[in-house]
C-alpha angles and dihedrals in degrees: 000000000000110000122234116229132199120214135192122189100193114197130173090247104033145002124227116200125187142171123205147097099262144313094312095049116044104157097188140356134189133183126197137161121274105244124150121345094246095049097040097044087044090056091051093050092049090050090055093045089055093047093048089054090052103037108019136259119333115237092211143332127236123205120201100190141188111241170058090290141165107246097169111114090204094057123096087228095050109146094024128129098225126184101000118154087220102118112252097005103090113115094012118159094221104160093039093055092052096044096049094048097045098033094225136117113271127211113205132189143128120297091244096046087051092049090050089051091050092049091047091052103040112357137046098337114053112141096021126114098197126041138144127212124199129188113207108191138089085348132007123238136163134198139151153144128290118191088354094303130107112255114257132145130129086003118318134303117292098187093156090070100054113126119248134192107272117194101201092191091059095035114022093176104123096215138260104244112110091209104040108011103210105028119128093281092042092057103033113031123108096259089051090055090049094048094046098047098028091236135075120265093245090062096051118106120240091250095049113124089234090081096054091051091044091051091051094053093047092047093049088054093047090049089055089051094048092051097044106034103019095211121191091229138009119210120200117199137157136087100290090058090063089083102112099231102033099089093053090047090054093047092054093043092053090052088050095048095046087051095199096304097121100062099204126126086226089067102028101043111003104044091135088063094042102053104039146163118255115282089214096049112211093345097075093103101047092042089047085055087058088053090049089052091053091050092049091054092050091050096042 
């Protein structure tokens, strides 16, 4: 019998909850604002209760969460959102609350690791062992798989906070990040674009200089990733990437910055197949949560 999964894509602005078996069979989906932990997690649990009444018992639930989080199953704080700047959410036992109430195994990881897992399973990454997924939006985060396994270590990847060259003469904007100022997220996230140019990204014309600068920062970060992790594919999602010319600009800039050093056809001749848009569109996160649920059941 095909198992039924629950998935939560937990963002700092909104939650997306879904029930289904995969991308071709999403039985129900609900979106609601991220408010307090008690209210928001309560909404999610109530959604799953209603769907179990309609569709049958869930086999497991996966949570793709904003962070920082504790994804280590051996830790006493496994399943917690930890030091997030999101007001009221620090030290929240997220996975524990869902698992205790619904009585099912819970998979728990970062939103970007989960999105990478979803893309690997059903989207732009089947058959690959090493891929990286970035979301470029209100914040910037990166995660992925190396040798077919989700990336964990000291904690989890925080690729949005890598440091980039910042030419203050060319770009005097000090940066948006409350921790680091002009890290990758601080220079290239959606709110940074708005603050720098005094208008939101979706109102900027194609020829506006914002896009050349944005492509440079994104390409600098992708070049770092190519040179440190050597992924077989990089997937760029998130709202900022919806600009119609940005992806191609990033692809060209990465080739320019690498300057022929990485002698791979993927970089030299097939860059449009190497740095790509998500195959699952805006569902990478919630479908990745389904894949986390499946992993949790196997490991339970």
